[in-house]
RODO-2510 file (C-alpha; in nm, 4 decimals, decimal comma):
residues 415
     n   res          X          Y          Z
     1     x    -4,9662   -17,0575     6,4257
     2     x    -5,2250   -17,2111     6,1854
     3     x    -5,5689   -17,1981     6,3550
     4     x    -5,7230   -17,5600     6,4108
     5     x    -6,0889   -17,4440     6,3244
     6     x    -6,0667   -17,5440     5,9501
     7     x    -5,9442   -17,8877     6,0612
     8     x    -6,2143   -17,9217     6,2976
     9     x    -6,4747   -17,8316     6,0348
    10     x    -6,3244   -18,0764     5,7998
    11     x    -6,3505   -18,3347     6,0771
    12     x    -6,7131   -18,2799     6,1000
    13     x    -6,7671   -18,3192     5,7283
    14     x    -6,5662   -18,6460     5,7457
    15     x    -6,7942   -18,7678     6,0138
    16     x    -7,1268   -18,7381     5,7993
    17     x    -6,9692   -18,7976     5,4508
    18     x    -7,0887   -19,1559     5,4204
    19     x    -7,4245   -19,0753     5,5363
    20     x    -7,6325   -19,0986     5,2180
    21     x    -7,9968   -19,0605     5,3732
    22     x    -8,2481   -18,8579     5,2080
    23     x    -8,3246   -18,7909     4,8234
    24     x    -8,2458   -18,5184     4,5826
    25     x    -8,5142   -18,2651     4,5130
    26     x    -8,6922   -18,3709     4,1937
    27     x    -8,9040   -18,0533     4,1116
    28     x    -8,6690   -17,9429     3,8148
    29     x    -8,3972   -18,1399     3,6420
    30     x    -8,1198   -17,8772     3,7646
    31     x    -8,2031   -17,9730     4,1184
    32     x    -8,2343   -18,3486     4,0590
    33     x    -7,9123   -18,3662     3,8671
    34     x    -7,7043   -18,1557     4,1006
    35     x    -7,3829   -18,3560     4,2345
    36     x    -7,5409   -18,5366     4,5478
    37     x    -7,1987   -18,5669     4,7094
    38     x    -7,1583   -18,1897     4,7340
    39     x    -7,0520   -18,1264     5,1013
    40     x    -6,9645   -17,7979     5,2570
    41     x    -6,9479   -17,6130     5,5929
    42     x    -6,8567   -17,2452     5,6600
    43     x    -6,8558   -17,0300     5,9650
    44     x    -6,8365   -16,6418     5,9814
    45     x    -6,7908   -16,4721     6,3285
    46     x    -6,9514   -16,1266     6,4039
    47     x    -6,5828   -16,0043     6,3732
    48     x    -6,5675   -16,1117     6,0070
    49     x    -6,3347   -16,4177     6,0463
    50     x    -6,4297   -16,6946     5,7937
    51     x    -6,3467   -17,0554     5,8297
    52     x    -6,4665   -17,3205     5,5851
    53     x    -6,4198   -17,6780     5,4584
    54     x    -6,5349   -17,8848     5,1627
    55     x    -6,7240   -17,7364     4,8559
    56     x    -6,7786   -17,4011     5,0417
    57     x    -6,6980   -17,2150     4,7087
    58     x    -6,9320   -17,3856     4,4791
    59     x    -7,2460   -17,1859     4,3711
    60     x    -7,6185   -17,3028     4,3885
    61     x    -7,9357   -17,1376     4,3981
    62     x    -8,0424   -16,9862     4,7349
    63     x    -8,4043   -17,1186     4,7093
    64     x    -8,6106   -17,0896     5,0322
    65     x    -8,3064   -16,9468     5,2261
    66     x    -8,3944   -16,6227     5,0555
    67     x    -8,7115   -16,5992     5,2644
    68     x    -8,5609   -16,4546     5,6122
    69     x    -8,3608   -16,2109     5,4080
    70     x    -8,6432   -16,0740     5,2120
    71     x    -8,8569   -16,0746     5,5219
    72     x    -8,5998   -15,8598     5,6877
    73     x    -8,5992   -15,6281     5,3908
    74     x    -8,9778   -15,5837     5,4158
    75     x    -8,9524   -15,5069     5,7758
    76     x    -8,6744   -15,2590     5,7108
    77     x    -8,8784   -15,0903     5,4315
    78     x    -9,2247   -15,0955     5,5888
    79     x    -9,2058   -15,1529     5,9501
    80     x    -9,3242   -15,4536     6,1621
    81     x    -9,6902   -15,3350     6,1832
    82     x    -9,7374   -15,3053     5,8008
    83     x    -9,5683   -15,6472     5,7420
    84     x    -9,7855   -15,8094     6,0225
    85     x   -10,0885   -15,6754     5,8469
    86     x   -10,0319   -15,9334     5,5606
    87     x    -9,8256   -16,2177     5,7060
    88     x    -9,8158   -16,3872     6,0550
    89     x    -9,5355   -16,5148     6,2667
    90     x    -9,6781   -16,8425     6,3888
    91     x    -9,5373   -17,1897     6,3060
    92     x    -9,7548   -17,3665     6,0611
    93     x    -9,6856   -17,7347     6,1401
    94     x    -9,7220   -17,7966     5,7787
    95     x    -9,5025   -17,8535     5,4748
    96     x    -9,3435   -17,5470     5,3033
    97     x    -9,5822   -17,5604     4,9942
    98     x    -9,9074   -17,5994     5,1872
    99     x   -10,1982   -17,3462     5,1201
   100     x   -10,1644   -17,2207     5,5002
   101     x   -10,3908   -16,9275     5,5690
   102     x   -10,5074   -16,7963     5,8916
   103     x   -10,8755   -16,8848     5,9207
   104     x   -10,9431   -16,5629     6,0915
   105     x   -10,7895   -16,3125     5,8431
   106     x   -10,6745   -16,5035     5,5411
   107     x   -10,3096   -16,3882     5,6023
   108     x   -10,0382   -16,6667     5,5497
   109     x    -9,9341   -16,7974     5,8904
   110     x    -9,5649   -16,7087     5,8478
   111     x    -9,3197   -16,5796     5,5969
   112     x    -9,0979   -16,9000     5,5833
   113     x    -9,3611   -17,0941     5,4074
   114     x    -9,4249   -17,0408     5,0375
   115     x    -9,7469   -16,8471     5,0797
   116     x    -9,5919   -16,6229     5,3311
   117     x    -9,2822   -16,5747     5,1141
   118     x    -9,4833   -16,4603     4,8044
   119     x    -9,6846   -16,2143     5,0102
   120     x    -9,3497   -16,0775     5,1543
   121     x    -9,1882   -16,0576     4,8052
   122     x    -9,4837   -15,8426     4,6914
   123     x    -9,4177   -15,5957     4,9591
   124     x    -9,0671   -15,5124     4,8383
   125     x    -9,0143   -15,1699     4,6583
   126     x    -9,3808   -15,0747     4,7086
   127     x    -9,7114   -15,1925     4,5644
   128     x    -9,6333   -15,0161     4,2252
   129     x    -9,3132   -15,1826     4,1551
   130     x    -9,2656   -15,4044     3,8368
   131     x    -9,1034   -15,7508     3,8680
   132     x    -8,7629   -15,6293     3,7401
   133     x    -8,7341   -15,3417     3,9969
   134     x    -8,8589   -15,5633     4,2773
   135     x    -8,6040   -15,8414     4,2044
   136     x    -8,3244   -15,6079     4,1557
   137     x    -8,3928   -15,4542     4,4954
   138     x    -8,3630   -15,7997     4,6418
   139     x    -8,0561   -15,8947     4,4509
   140     x    -7,8755   -15,5733     4,5533
   141     x    -7,9696   -15,6451     4,9125
   142     x    -7,8299   -16,0129     4,8994
   143     x    -7,5051   -15,8812     4,7242
   144     x    -7,4446   -15,6293     4,9995
   145     x    -7,5143   -15,8906     5,2709
   146     x    -7,2656   -16,1454     5,0991
   147     x    -7,0099   -15,8779     5,0163
   148     x    -7,0006   -15,9401     4,6503
   149     x    -7,2185   -15,9066     4,3543
   150     x    -7,4544   -16,2017     4,3090
   151     x    -7,6456   -16,3163     3,9982
   152     x    -7,9651   -16,5060     3,8899
   153     x    -7,9575   -16,8544     3,7569
   154     x    -8,1950   -16,7801     3,4641
   155     x    -8,2015   -17,1228     3,3291
   156     x    -8,3117   -17,2803     3,6610
   157     x    -8,5701   -16,9908     3,7110
   158     x    -8,7312   -17,0838     3,3729
   159     x    -8,7314   -17,4572     3,4726
   160     x    -8,9054   -17,3846     3,8081
   161     x    -9,1565   -17,1433     3,6460
   162     x    -9,2521   -17,4304     3,3909
   163     x    -9,3510   -17,6497     3,6944
   164     x    -9,4756   -17,3683     3,9430
   165     x    -9,8665   -17,4853     3,9270
   166     x    -9,8716   -17,5042     4,3098
   167     x    -9,7123   -17,1566     4,3679
   168     x    -9,9568   -17,0271     4,1023
   169     x   -10,2433   -17,1747     4,2968
   170     x   -10,1094   -17,0186     4,6161
   171     x   -10,0864   -16,6793     4,4375
   172     x   -10,4303   -16,7009     4,3042
   173     x   -10,5735   -16,7823     4,6287
   174     x   -10,3936   -16,4953     4,7898
   175     x   -10,5118   -16,2628     4,5229
   176     x   -10,8742   -16,3751     4,5797
   177     x   -10,8380   -16,2708     4,9391
   178     x   -10,6910   -15,9369     4,8445
   179     x   -10,3605   -16,0193     5,0138
   180     x   -10,1557   -15,9455     4,6862
   181     x   -10,2228   -15,7085     4,4116
   182     x   -10,0086   -15,8233     4,1210
   183     x   -10,1460   -16,0951     3,8815
   184     x   -10,0587   -16,4553     3,9996
   185     x    -9,8042   -16,5068     3,7217
   186     x    -9,6037   -16,1782     3,8112
   187     x    -9,6119   -16,2616     4,1887
   188     x    -9,4754   -16,6152     4,1260
   189     x    -9,2267   -16,4870     3,8615
   190     x    -9,0866   -16,2301     4,1213
   191     x    -9,0709   -16,4878     4,3913
   192     x    -8,8989   -16,7538     4,1642
   193     x    -8,6440   -16,5082     4,0579
   194     x    -8,5697   -16,4348     4,4282
   195     x    -8,5043   -16,8052     4,4960
   196     x    -8,2871   -16,8442     4,1799
   197     x    -8,0190   -16,6157     4,3058
   198     x    -7,6662   -16,7951     4,2990
   199     x    -7,4724   -16,8157     4,6344
   200     x    -7,1925   -17,0149     4,7925
   201     x    -7,1899   -17,1717     5,1296
   202     x    -6,9286   -16,8986     5,2309
   203     x    -7,1703   -16,6220     5,1016
   204     x    -7,4569   -16,7794     5,3210
   205     x    -7,2283   -16,7898     5,6276
   206     x    -7,1458   -16,4205     5,5751
   207     x    -7,5266   -16,3303     5,5212
   208     x    -7,6163   -16,5200     5,8362
   209     x    -7,3514   -16,3486     6,0321
   210     x    -7,4821   -16,0222     5,9225
   211     x    -7,8301   -16,0956     6,0884
   212     x    -7,6395   -16,2463     6,3996
   213     x    -7,4414   -15,9143     6,4362
   214     x    -7,7589   -15,6962     6,4372
   215     x    -7,7381   -15,5837     6,0669
   216     x    -7,3697   -15,5043     6,0473
   217     x    -7,1937   -15,6900     5,7617
   218     x    -6,8887   -15,8349     5,9261
   219     x    -6,6562   -15,7955     5,6239
   220     x    -6,7525   -15,4462     5,4880
   221     x    -6,8711   -15,3057     5,8083
   222     x    -7,1720   -15,1691     5,6286
   223     x    -7,4889   -15,1104     5,8493
   224     x    -7,7399   -15,2846     5,6377
   225     x    -8,0254   -15,3853     5,8513
   226     x    -8,1698   -15,2504     6,1869
   227     x    -8,0949   -15,4578     6,5006
   228     x    -8,4774   -15,4910     6,5720
   229     x    -8,5234   -15,6268     6,2071
   230     x    -8,2532   -15,8794     6,2602
   231     x    -8,4114   -15,9848     6,6013
   232     x    -8,7547   -16,0201     6,4541
   233     x    -8,6167   -16,2187     6,1550
   234     x    -8,4145   -16,4604     6,3869
   235     x    -8,7267   -16,5098     6,6002
   236     x    -8,9302   -16,6204     6,3215
   237     x    -8,6535   -16,8437     6,1872
   238     x    -8,6387   -17,0062     6,5335
   239     x    -9,0055   -17,0966     6,5311
   240     x    -9,0736   -17,1602     6,1516
   241     x    -8,7548   -17,1833     5,9684
   242     x    -8,7372   -17,5528     5,9444
   243     x    -9,1080   -17,6053     5,8458
   244     x    -9,3071   -17,8664     6,0363
   245     x    -8,9574   -17,9921     6,1974
   246     x    -8,9080   -17,6514     6,3613
   247     x    -8,9965   -17,7507     6,7130
   248     x    -8,7719   -18,0636     6,7193
   249     x    -8,5038   -17,8498     6,5620
   250     x    -8,5131   -17,5832     6,8275
   251     x    -8,5218   -17,8432     7,1036
   252     x    -8,2229   -18,0506     6,9678
   253     x    -8,0055   -17,7881     6,7899
   254     x    -8,1350   -17,4552     6,9244
   255     x    -8,0036   -17,2210     6,6548
   256     x    -8,2391   -17,0065     6,4442
   257     x    -8,2182   -17,1600     6,1023
   258     x    -8,3465   -17,1713     5,7389
   259     x    -8,3237   -17,4485     5,4938
   260     x    -8,3581   -17,4568     5,1123
   261     x    -8,4449   -17,7100     4,8616
   262     x    -8,1028   -17,6984     4,6645
   263     x    -7,9504   -17,8487     5,0028
   264     x    -7,8279   -17,5253     5,1652
   265     x    -7,8896   -17,4625     5,5455
   266     x    -7,8191   -17,1465     5,7482
   267     x    -7,8009   -17,0643     6,1064
   268     x    -7,7556   -16,7418     6,2832
   269     x    -7,6509   -16,7313     6,6619
   270     x    -7,7175   -16,3866     6,7854
   271     x    -7,4041   -16,1873     6,8775
   272     x    -7,1712   -16,4666     6,7735
   273     x    -7,1632   -16,6064     6,4307
   274     x    -7,3451   -16,7351     6,1103
   275     x    -7,3210   -17,0918     5,9898
   276     x    -7,4052   -17,2466     5,6584
   277     x    -7,3751   -17,5960     5,5196
   278     x    -7,4484   -17,7584     5,1995
   279     x    -7,5599   -18,1087     5,1169
   280     x    -7,8297   -18,1698     4,8454
   281     x    -7,9907   -18,4855     4,9651
   282     x    -8,3143   -18,3828     5,1659
   283     x    -8,5056   -18,5544     5,4379
   284     x    -8,8915   -18,5901     5,4603
   285     x    -8,9371   -18,2383     5,5840
   286     x    -8,7333   -18,0894     5,2893
   287     x    -8,4399   -18,0115     5,4945
   288     x    -8,0747   -18,1152     5,4126
   289     x    -8,0162   -18,4611     5,5551
   290     x    -7,6523   -18,4220     5,6317
   291     x    -7,6822   -18,0428     5,6970
   292     x    -7,9233   -18,1244     5,9867
   293     x    -7,6704   -18,3719     6,1304
   294     x    -7,3845   -18,1282     6,0794
   295     x    -7,5674   -17,8570     6,2866
   296     x    -7,6373   -18,1011     6,5404
   297     x    -7,2923   -18,1943     6,5885
   298     x    -7,1774   -17,8193     6,5957
   299     x    -7,4388   -17,7259     6,8529
   300     x    -7,3416   -18,0103     7,0965
   301     x    -6,9526   -17,9670     7,0476
   302     x    -6,9439   -17,5833     7,0448
   303     x    -7,2132   -17,5235     7,3076
   304     x    -7,4322   -17,3291     7,0614
   305     x    -7,7730   -17,4060     7,1697
   306     x    -7,9557   -17,0712     7,2127
   307     x    -8,0977   -17,1895     7,5510
   308     x    -7,7678   -17,2910     7,6955
   309     x    -7,5813   -17,0848     7,9499
   310     x    -7,2646   -17,0530     7,7438
   311     x    -7,3176   -16,7271     7,5847
   312     x    -7,0941   -16,4557     7,7296
   313     x    -6,9365   -16,1520     7,5547
   314     x    -6,6267   -16,1128     7,7753
   315     x    -6,3115   -16,0949     7,5406
   316     x    -6,1023   -16,4075     7,5903
   317     x    -5,7648   -16,2443     7,5767
   318     x    -5,6963   -16,0118     7,8655
   319     x    -5,3387   -15,9276     7,7645
   320     x    -5,0185   -16,0471     7,5752
   321     x    -4,7041   -15,9327     7,7579
   322     x    -4,3244   -16,0155     7,7077
   323     x    -4,0598   -16,0284     7,9576
   324     x    -3,7231   -16,1158     7,7896
   325     x    -3,7491   -16,4527     7,6199
   326     x    -4,0931   -16,5166     7,7895
   327     x    -4,4396   -16,4319     7,6680
   328     x    -4,7484   -16,4493     7,8895
   329     x    -5,0939   -16,4758     7,7472
   330     x    -5,3708   -16,3953     8,0060
   331     x    -5,7099   -16,5216     7,9347
   332     x    -6,0288   -16,4200     8,1062
   333     x    -6,4021   -16,4858     8,1540
   334     x    -6,5888   -16,8035     8,0205
   335     x    -6,4189   -16,9783     7,7210
   336     x    -6,6745   -17,0938     7,4769
   337     x    -6,6323   -17,1372     7,0975
   338     x    -6,6732   -16,7610     7,0254
   339     x    -6,4209   -16,6570     7,3067
   340     x    -6,1926   -16,9516     7,1820
   341     x    -6,2034   -16,8367     6,8215
   342     x    -6,1222   -16,4909     6,9161
   343     x    -5,8277   -16,6088     7,1308
   344     x    -5,6804   -16,8217     6,8319
   345     x    -5,7358   -16,5500     6,5786
   346     x    -5,5562   -16,3058     6,7922
   347     x    -5,2682   -16,5422     6,8711
   348     x    -5,2464   -16,6224     6,4983
   349     x    -5,2009   -16,2561     6,4118
   350     x    -4,9858   -16,1570     6,6959
   351     x    -4,6129   -16,1237     6,6540
   352     x    -4,5169   -16,3486     6,9450
   353     x    -4,1613   -16,3271     7,0418
   354     x    -3,9049   -16,5171     7,2596
   355     x    -3,8704   -16,8761     7,3361
   356     x    -4,1110   -16,9340     7,6208
   357     x    -4,4822   -16,9014     7,6254
   358     x    -4,7059   -16,9231     7,9121
   359     x    -5,0895   -16,9463     7,9032
   360     x    -5,2254   -16,7758     8,2216
   361     x    -5,5815   -16,9107     8,2763
   362     x    -5,6035   -16,7902     8,6552
   363     x    -5,8805   -16,5357     8,5477
   364     x    -6,0846   -16,7878     8,3566
   365     x    -6,4045   -16,8817     8,5178
   366     x    -6,4794   -17,1968     8,3090
   367     x    -6,4207   -17,3534     7,9823
   368     x    -6,7081   -17,5373     7,7890
   369     x    -6,5943   -17,8478     7,6000
   370     x    -6,5257   -17,6854     7,2665
   371     x    -6,3498   -17,3921     7,4328
   372     x    -6,1114   -17,6127     7,6012
   373     x    -6,0431   -17,8390     7,2901
   374     x    -5,9678   -17,5262     7,0721
   375     x    -5,7375   -17,3491     7,3252
   376     x    -5,5403   -17,6689     7,4070
   377     x    -5,4902   -17,7522     7,0220
   378     x    -5,3772   -17,3798     6,9749
   379     x    -5,1134   -17,4332     7,2547
   380     x    -5,0055   -17,7531     7,0987
   381     x    -4,9536   -17,5903     6,7610
   382     x    -4,7633   -17,3055     6,9086
   383     x    -4,5373   -17,5755     7,0827
   384     x    -4,4814   -17,7507     6,7398
   385     x    -4,3817   -17,4060     6,5765
   386     x    -4,0930   -17,4020     6,8395
   387     x    -4,2146   -17,2302     7,1493
   388     x    -4,1629   -17,3818     7,4900
   389     x    -4,5270   -17,3769     7,6272
   390     x    -4,6786   -17,4087     7,9691
   391     x    -5,0129   -17,3374     8,1428
   392     x    -5,0503   -17,1413     8,4677
   393     x    -5,3788   -17,2810     8,6055
   394     x    -5,3725   -17,2384     9,0058
   395     x    -5,7534   -17,3174     9,0137
   396     x    -5,7309   -17,6136     8,7733
   397     x    -5,9875   -17,4919     8,5461
   398     x    -5,8476   -17,6512     8,2190
   399     x    -5,8663   -18,0019     8,3903
   400     x    -5,7696   -18,2357     8,1293
   401     x    -5,4066   -18,1321     8,0080
   402     x    -5,3751   -18,4082     7,7371
   403     x    -5,3384   -18,2745     7,3806
   404     x    -5,4899   -18,4248     7,0773
   405     x    -5,1536   -18,6223     6,9898
   406     x    -5,1502   -18,7898     7,3335
   407     x    -4,8713   -18,5618     7,4856
   408     x    -4,9728   -18,3551     7,7867
   409     x    -4,9216   -17,9759     7,8592
   410     x    -4,6614   -17,8654     8,0947
   411     x    -4,7680   -17,6312     8,3811
   412     x    -4,5964   -17,3649     8,6004
   413     x    -4,6644   -17,2966     8,9611
   414     x    -4,6137   -16,9285     8,9630
   415     x    -4,5584   -16,6382     8,7144
***
């Protein structure tokens, strides 16, 4: 059986493809001249299953999406108390490049705006580190998070440095208050190189899934970050990752997220999955115009809002048994997107035998909308592949038995 998840992701992209609101970033030629119609979506589960659609393999610079990962590295190296001495965790309510310092202690208010990100960058590898050593420490972390070697776009870095007056002003202000020790140019060079690392949308989904899984890289199994570090990082993403639109984002979408000026957008749903999108046109807050809309659709369809009651960790498949020509697949628990994805993945990799297949949902407590849709589509595809399929549903938890092609699922009254 071919899983329907990539088809669903492609459908989401098609629904936003013609929405051309927003405008290209114009800070440097490389960003302004990037293909505006680029569009990609990728998901990576905590189990390491990756699904994508669109231009998910195209590279672009990570930009401000680097901020939560470098913040996590600082927390890992120094601990929360030492990091809190130089940067806060409160939302600023201001644009990403504002000179936002706490009036009581002159700290940047959070690590997701440029002032805070420059400070956090300076923590990496110790106060005595030079720029090359510091940046290599960051590049190495990003490569381990992505599961492949990443490189820096040196040309774009040079272009951004040529127009970095505002970041230089921020760095001078931070230095004047004793918040950073490096000279302003070195601090901005280090931060700009951090932002110039090349990634794909698939990379970002895997990196986000590592945060979501408590620091375990889902493809390699490497324990890269402490669970507490991931929790703190996602908490700050939830309150400040979308700049002055963060409150509205959490109310509407409810996924800890971070955007970047190149059009990337990531989200990490604790214990479940990482999500990444690419669409270069930006809205007035500096967030991807179509990316925001994609995340909104995913959140509503898949029941991903952090404050919803759909999050359960019970495995979806209880057992798969065969008796002669009949195979019975027993499901259990609450079937949301994550449970349904696990079910479909197991069925796609299972050597199902016989001619008849019965889906037993008698132990399922409920389906959310996306879980029901995915399980039904999986059953329909199994039927198309040649199985005689039916559902055992004594409590009528599935409800609507109509498939996407207008046909209906057969039922059985007993097993």
